[in-house]
C-alpha positions as CSV (number, residue, x, y, z in Angstrom):
1,M,-22.6,3.1,-12.0
2,Q,-20.3,1.2,-9.7
3,M,-16.6,1.8,-10.1
4,R,-14.5,-1.4,-10.0
5,P,-10.7,-1.9,-10.0
6,E,-9.2,-2.8,-13.3
7,P,-5.7,-4.0,-14.1
8,I,-3.4,-1.4,-15.5
9,H,-0.9,-2.0,-18.2
10,D,-0.8,1.2,-20.3
11,P,2.3,3.4,-19.5
12,A,0.1,6.5,-19.8
13,D,-2.2,5.1,-17.0
14,L,0.9,4.4,-14.9
15,E,2.0,8.0,-15.3
16,E,-1.5,9.1,-14.1
17,I,-1.1,6.8,-11.1
18,F,2.3,8.2,-10.3
19,A,0.8,11.7,-10.2
20,L,-2.2,10.5,-8.1
21,R,0.2,9.1,-5.5
22,V,1.7,12.6,-5.0
23,A,-1.7,14.3,-5.0
24,A,-3.3,11.9,-2.6
25,W,-0.4,12.1,-0.1
26,R,-0.3,15.9,-0.3
27,A,-4.0,15.9,0.6
28,R,-3.2,13.9,3.7
29,T,-0.1,15.6,5.0
30,D,1.9,18.8,4.8
31,Y,5.1,16.8,5.0
32,F,5.1,15.2,1.5
33,P,8.2,16.2,-0.5
34,E,8.0,18.5,-3.5
35,I,7.9,16.0,-6.4
36,E,5.6,15.8,-9.4
37,R,5.4,12.0,-9.7
38,W,6.1,9.1,-7.4
39,A,7.5,6.0,-9.1
40,D,10.2,3.5,-8.0
41,S,12.0,0.5,-9.4
42,E,9.2,-1.9,-8.1
43,D,6.6,-0.3,-10.4
44,A,8.1,-2.1,-13.5
45,K,7.6,-5.5,-12.0
46,A,4.5,-4.9,-9.9
47,V,0.9,-5.6,-10.8
48,H,-1.2,-2.4,-10.7
49,W,-5.0,-1.8,-10.4
50,A,-7.0,1.4,-10.7
51,V,-10.5,2.7,-10.2
52,R,-11.8,5.2,-12.8
53,D,-14.5,7.8,-12.6
54,R,-15.4,9.2,-16.0
55,G,-12.1,8.0,-17.4
56,R,-10.0,9.6,-14.7
57,I,-8.1,7.4,-12.3
58,V,-9.3,8.2,-8.8
59,A,-7.8,5.3,-6.8
60,A,-4.9,2.9,-7.4
61,A,-2.8,0.3,-5.7
62,R,-0.1,-2.2,-6.6
63,L,1.0,-5.6,-5.5
64,T,4.5,-7.0,-5.6
65,I,5.5,-10.6,-5.0
66,H,8.8,-11.8,-3.6
67,D,10.6,-14.9,-2.5
68,S,11.5,-13.6,0.9
69,L,10.9,-10.7,3.2
70,A,14.3,-9.3,2.4
71,Y,13.2,-8.4,-1.1
72,V,9.8,-6.7,-0.5
73,P,9.8,-2.9,-1.1
74,N,11.1,-1.0,1.8
75,A,12.1,-4.2,3.6
76,E,13.6,-2.2,6.4
77,I,10.2,-1.2,7.8
78,F,9.4,-4.8,8.5
79,R,12.6,-5.6,10.3
80,D,12.0,-7.0,13.8
81,V,8.2,-6.8,13.2
82,L,7.8,-9.8,11.0
83,P,10.1,-12.9,11.1
84,A,12.8,-12.7,8.5
85,S,12.2,-16.4,7.9
86,L,8.6,-15.8,6.6
87,D,8.0,-18.4,3.9
88,G,7.6,-17.1,0.4
89,P,6.2,-16.2,-1.9
90,I,5.2,-13.1,-0.1
91,A,2.8,-10.5,-1.5
92,S,3.3,-6.9,-0.5
93,L,0.4,-4.5,-0.7
94,N,1.7,-1.0,-1.3
95,R,1.1,2.4,-2.9
96,L,-2.6,2.4,-2.2
97,V,-3.9,5.9,-2.9
98,V,-7.4,7.4,-3.3
99,A,-8.1,10.9,-4.5
100,A,-9.5,13.0,-1.7
101,S,-12.7,13.6,-3.8
102,H,-13.4,9.8,-3.8
103,S,-12.4,9.0,-0.2
104,G,-14.9,7.0,1.8
105,Q,-16.5,5.2,-1.2
106,G,-15.0,1.7,-0.6
107,H,-12.2,2.0,-3.1
108,S,-9.5,0.9,-0.6
109,A,-11.4,-2.3,0.3
110,S,-12.1,-3.2,-3.4
111,L,-8.4,-2.7,-4.3
112,D,-7.4,-4.8,-1.3
113,R,-9.7,-7.6,-2.3
114,V,-8.5,-7.7,-5.9
115,R,-4.9,-7.7,-4.7
116,I,-5.5,-10.5,-2.1
117,D,-7.3,-12.6,-4.8
118,H,-4.3,-12.1,-7.1
119,A,-1.9,-13.1,-4.4
120,R,-3.9,-16.3,-3.8
121,L,-3.9,-17.1,-7.6
122,E,-0.1,-16.6,-7.6
123,G,0.4,-19.1,-4.7
124,C,1.5,-16.5,-2.1
125,R,1.7,-17.8,1.4
126,H,1.6,-14.4,3.1
127,V,0.3,-10.9,2.3
128,I,1.9,-8.0,4.2
129,G,1.4,-4.3,4.2
130,E,1.8,-1.1,6.1
131,T,-0.7,1.7,6.8
132,Y,-0.6,5.2,8.2
133,A,-4.4,5.7,7.8
134,G,-5.4,5.0,11.4
135,M,-7.8,2.8,13.2
136,K,-10.6,2.8,10.6
137,R,-8.2,1.4,8.0
138,I,-6.7,-1.1,10.4
139,A,-10.3,-2.3,11.2
140,Q,-11.0,-2.6,7.5
141,L,-7.9,-4.7,7.0
142,G,-8.9,-6.8,10.0
143,D,-12.3,-7.5,8.3
144,L,-10.2,-9.0,5.4
145,G,-8.3,-11.3,7.8
146,F,-5.2,-9.2,8.5
147,K,-3.7,-9.1,11.9
148,V,-1.7,-6.2,13.3
149,A,2.0,-7.3,13.6
150,G,3.4,-4.2,15.1
151,T,4.7,-0.7,14.4
152,A,6.7,-0.1,11.2
153,R,10.4,0.8,11.5
154,P,11.6,4.0,9.8
155,Y,11.9,4.1,6.0
156,G,15.4,4.3,4.7
157,S,14.7,6.4,1.7
158,G,11.9,7.7,-0.6
159,P,9.0,10.1,0.0
160,L,7.7,8.2,3.0
161,A,11.0,8.6,4.8
162,A,10.4,12.4,4.8
163,V,6.8,11.9,5.9
164,K,7.7,9.6,8.7
165,A,10.6,11.8,9.9
166,A,8.3,14.9,10.0
167,R,5.5,13.0,11.7
168,N,7.9,11.9,14.4
169,L,8.6,15.5,15.1
170,S,4.9,16.5,15.1
171,V,2.1,15.8,17.6
172,E,-0.5,16.9,15.0
173,R,-1.4,13.3,14.0
174,A,-0.2,11.3,17.0
175,D,-3.2,9.0,16.6
176,R,-1.7,7.7,13.4
177,V,1.3,5.4,13.4
178,A,2.7,3.3,10.7
179,T,1.2,-0.1,11.4
180,I,2.4,-3.4,9.8
181,V,-0.4,-5.8,8.9
182,H,0.0,-9.5,8.0
183,L,-2.4,-12.0,6.4
184,R,-1.5,-15.7,6.3
185,L,-3.2,-17.3,3.3
186,A,-4.6,-20.8,3.4
187,A,-1.7,-22.1,1.4
188,A,0.6,-21.2,4.3
189,E,-1.3,-23.2,6.9
């Protein structure tokens, strides 16, 4: 049975996603803060998708859409990497997580495709995102048409600010830097 992304609307499913975010990041780094759930103000207005295995959510991602770069989640990480004058609407790929038990099964790519398709349907001119996952993930995004725009600036707040700060002090994962990616949709050309 092939697992496919499905749109998420149920508050109980969102709570499961918020817990998965923490579990997935804790599996990747020792630097993730001691929290039980990871939610933010963008979650209420975002579009969410998840992949289930036997009823349990094993991968999830969200998409937010904004009129300008200044309003995307964690806009500070894009400063001086993408032009502030980027035409809206701008879709922001964020909060992609996959349970460690389901890594390497193509869930990231399927969640990326559904989010890009949604951005197109909504008339977005650009899709942007950021990844810590390394060269394999960057290549995967490149296969979808994304271009590397540069290195992300530090997060101003939230759990990833702690991860980024700790990683800057560590050489443990020096091969992985926060990379900004950008996809210009046909509507923008």
